[in-house]
N, C-alpha and C positions, 0 to 999 in steps of 0.2 A: 227157657229149655220147654218144650211141649208137656202138656199133662197125659196126652195117650196117642195112640197110631192113629186113631181115625182124624184128629187133631191136624195132625203131620200130611194126611192124607189129603185134606180139605186145602190148605196151603200151599201143596206143590199143585193142586189143580189150578188156583190162584192164579199162582205168581206162574206157570208154563202160558196161561192165558192173557195174563195184564202184561206181565213184566219185559218178556222178551220180545211184544208187540211192539213197547214202546219207543225202542230201539236203546241207545247208548246213553243218554239222559245229558245234561247239562254239565261238559267241565267245570246283590246285600243292601192426730193433723186436731187450743186451747186457748179458750179466750177469757178475755177477766177485764174485768170494770173496775174501777178505783172511784167513790164518792167521798165530796168534800163537805164538813158538817159547819154551820154557821150560828154561832151563840148569841142572843138578841139578849141586851140589857136594857131593864123598864123602870124610870125614876116614879115615885108617888109621893105629892107633896099633902101636908097634916092642915088641915081646916080651923080656926079658933071660933069657937060660941061665945056671944054675947047676952046678957042677961039682960030682959027690957022691966025697968021698974018706977022706984022712984030716980026722979032727972038729978042725979047728982053730978054735980057739974068736975067734973072733972078735968081740973085746968090742964091743958096737956101742954107742958111748957113743950116749949119746942126742942125737940129732939137732939139732946147734946150729942155731938158728934165725938163719940173719944177718939180724938185726932191720934191715932196711933202710928205715931211717925215713925215709919220705916225709914230706916238709913240703908242707904245705900249698900247692898251686900256686897260685906267684905267677900271680897274672891280670894278664899283661901289659894293663895297661889301656892298650889306644887309645884315647886319648881321641878321638872320637868328636865332633868337631865337627859342632853342626847342621849339615847339608848349606846352604851358600850355592847358593839356588838364581838362579844365574844370570837374572836376571829378564829374560829379553828383553822388553821391554814392548810388549807387541802392541796397537797403538792398534787400537780397534773397526773392522775393516776396513770402507775407503772403498770403498763400491761405487761401482767408476767406469762411474758411470750411463751404458752403452752404450743410449741412448737408445733404444728398437725403435719406430720407427714403425708404426702398422700397415701391413703389407704392402703398399707398392704393387703391386697388380697389373698387368704391363703390358696396360691395360685397351684391347685393341684394339679403342674402343669404336668400333662399329660402328652411326654412328649413323644413323638413317635416312635419306635426303637429305629436304631440305625438299617437295620435290615427293612425295614416296613417299605409295602410296594406300593402302587398305585394301581386298584382294584376298580378300573372307570373306560370306558368306550373314549376314544380321540375321533374326531372327524375332521377332515380337510376339503375345503369345495373341491368339487369336481372328481372326490375318488369315489371309485368305483371297486365295487367285490361281489361275487357270487354267492349266495349260501343256499342250502337244502333244511327243509323244514321238514319236520315230521311229526304228526299228532293223532294220535290213536285212541279211540275207545272202545271199551267191549264190556261185556255182561254175559256170563253163564249159568245155565241152570242144568243141575246131573242128579239122578240117583243112583244112589249109593248101597249097597248089598246083596241079598240073596236077589233072583230074577221075580221068585215068586212073589214077594213083598213089593213091586214096583206096582205100583196103581195101572188100569189098562189105558188110563186116558191119559197116563201122562206123558210128557212129549218134551224134552229138553233142549239142551243146544246150545251154541252160539250167537249171539246178536253184536255184529261189528262193523266199525265204518273207521277206516285210515286211508290219509291224505300225506303225499310227498308234492310238494312246491320244491320248485327250482325259480331261485329269481335273484335278479340284479340288482343291487343297490346303489344309485349314484345320489354322491352328497350334492344338494343344491345349493343351501346355503348354513350357514354355522352364525349363532347369536354372541352377546359378552358373555354369556352365561353358557355358551359351550353346547348349546341345543341346536339339533341337523331339525333340517328339513330334508328330507331321503327320498326321491324317487324310486318307488318299487316298481320293476316290471317283470311279468311274469314269462318265464321261460319254457320252462316242462311242469306237469302235472300229472301224478296218479291219485287214482281216487279208488278202493274195493270197499264192498258195503256186504253183509251178510246177515241174514234175520234165519233165526233156526241152521244154521250151518250151511246153508242154502244161499249161493251169491245171486245176488239182488241188482248190483251193477259193480262193473271192471271197469274203468277206463284208464289207457296209458298213452300221452298223447305222443309217444315215437312210434306206435302202432298206426300202420297206412289206414289200416279199416276204420280209427276211430276217429281220423279227422274228419269227417261228417257229424261226429256225437256234437247235441247242443256242447258240453263241459269244454269242448276246443275253442270254442269262443272265447274261453280266456287269455290263450295261448298269445301273447306280443301284447297284451293289456296294462296299462300303468294306473297306479295312484301314488298318493306320496303319504308320508306321516312324518309329525313332527317326534323326535324321541332325544331323550334324555342321555349326559354322560351314565347313568345311574341305568342304563337299559330300560328306562321305562316309556311305551307310547302312550304319550297324551293326547295326541289328537291324528285322525284318519280324515284326510283330505283326497275328493275324487272319485271316489269308489262308483258314484253312481254310474258314470260312463263305462266302468270294465263291465259292471252287471247290465246295461240296457244291452250290451255286446252280446248276451246269452237271451235266446228270444224261446217262449214256448212254454208248457207247464208240465213235461214229462217229469218224471223224477227225477233225470241225469240234470236239464235244466235248472231244477228249483235246489238240488244239491249243489251246484257249481255256482249260484247267485248266495247262497249259503254262505260259502265260505268267504265272501266281501263284505258280510256283514260286520259291525263297527269292533265285538267283543273277538269275533277269532281272528279278524287281521291284527287286531292288539296281543293278543295270545299267539299270534304267527309271529310277530318281529320283533317282542318281548324277550329281556335276558334276565329274569330273576333272582338270580345269583347273585349280582353284584350287589354293594353294599351300598346305603345311604349318600349323597353326594358328601356329607361331613364329615362320613365313616368311612371316607373312601382310602384312606391310609392305613393300609393292613400289615402288620408283622406275621411271618411264621408261628402256627400255635393258635394265631387269636379265632375269635370266630363272632358272628353278627347272625342275623337272625328275620325271616318275614313269615307274614299271615299268609295262608291260602285257603279257601272254603271249596269242599266240591258236593255234589248232591248228586245223591244216589236214588233217587225217585224215591219208590213206595219204601226202601233203607233207611229214608231220610237222608238227611246234611252232616257232614260232618269237617270241623275246623282244626286244621292242621300247625302246629309252628315247624318252619323250616328250619334246622340250626345248619348254618355253613362253618365250615373250619379251614384255615388255611393249608394245606397239609403237607406242599413244598413250591420251590423256585426253583424250573429246570432248565438246562440249558439246552437249545435246539442250534438247527443249524440259520436260523432265522431271527435269533433273541430267546430273551427268557421266556420262561412259560410259565405263568402263575397255577395250580393246580387246587383247588376247592372239592372237598368231598362233605356231601350233604346227608340229614337224617332226618325226616318228617317224623317229631310226635305229636297226638293228639292234644289239643289245647281245648282251655276252658274258657279261652278268653271270646266275647260275643254270646256267652252262653244262653243268657234268654231268647237272644234271635235263633240259636240253633234247638233250643227243644220247642220252638213253635215250629220249625220246620218237622222236627223228628214226630210232632204230631201227625203227621201224614206219613211217618215212616214205622206205624206199628207194628210191622213184620218185623222189626231188627230185634224185638224183644222175644222174640221166640227163638231167636239163635245165636251161636256161642260166636263170636265175631274175634279172629285176627288180622295184621295187615303187615306190609312194609312199603316204607316210602323213605326212598334213596336218590341220589341224583350225583352228575359231578360238572366242576368246570373245568376248562382248560382257557387260560386268558392271555393271549399273544401283548405282555406287556410293552414293546416298542412301536406296535403299529396301533394297539389302545384295540384290538377285535377280537371278536369269540371266534375260536379254535374249534371248539368242541362245549358243547352244554348236550345236559341231559337230565331226565326225573321221570321215575316212575314209582305211581303208586297201585299196588296191588293188593285188595281186599278181600277178604274170604267170609263168609256165614256157613254156620253147619250146624243143623237138626238133628237130633240121633232120634229116633223112635225109643221111647224107654221100654216098653215091652221086651220088643226082640234084643235090646242091650243085655237080659236078662241071661239069653239062651247061649249056654258057654262053647257051643261047638259050631257056630257061625258068626259071622260078622254082622254088628249090625243092619237094621236100617236105616237111612241117614240122605237127607236132603241137603246137598253145597250149593253155596254161590257163590260165583266170585265176581271181582269187579274190574276192569284194568284201565289204568292214565296213563298215557306216555306223550313225552314229548321231547323231541332233538332237535336243535340245531346245529348245522356245522359247516362251515366254510369252506368255500368250495376253491378258490382264488381270491 
């Protein structure tokens, strides 16, 4: 919340000049040695001293060798009886057969409930379907309260862009995992852009006067995608040729080429509501979730957990239709990255924020095709002038900002 009115006015001016001019933003180691010691034995002999004086003839008898008759050594024959081996007779070891049964895994066998249904796309080679996709992003700024409190330089308004693309999807091949290569051909296109409530671009391929518009160069053009049963577009193929069909550098030509960038194409053809392949068997009342992050430019980025719940399986003239509702809630996942992103969104700290993020899926279970899917995020930021809020007889002056993100895909036939 801002501290005073003048700060609010400054913020209002900054927002008008910067925020609306930017468009709608973007919809992530021991060594040791051993030594031997050797002992040395040294023998020393004794020398006899002889006295020289009188010659005394000492008759030296031949030395009697005292013959010590050494009897041959009687070997005391310690008769060693052959060692009696105390034969501890070891019986062949009886394997106490601790019969190890194959380990019983505490199989928390989560059997899919009997009423579980398969929430996944199905693809058949050469199958052709027609869909319409709507993608819209908008931002608006408005001043609320008594007219005299509105800054003279303030100019609010709505800045937005909205595209409606009708296309055919022909399945060219399906691999062992169920992934399909699908050829997309653009049949019809509408594009509307506004800046501060003023229309800056308005194209409709069904209007004769728009046949010469550069954006019309996309009509009849094709490219391919690789899509999984879980509705994820994992590869975009061959958009360069379609982009080359749009010439020039006019705003219309640039907008047309931007519709064929990789991220936009993925968003256009993905079905984010479907669960992961290993969790595609879902019973009524069960839920699953997926993450989504939005960038609000100067107001920073925000991550949401989209929680889907299978509400019903309804009967229709073409078979059973699974209906799931979605509610998005702010998430703390990837908080570090988001904090970095929000360092550029310092303005968000000046506002109170409220938001609503909802969606709905209708899936044709027999055909394995989306009947309709839509999701919408609406986020609002409000900053109230504290001084004017003290005046009891008039509404307070306030600055309100709104951002909307919309995505819809519907099967035409």
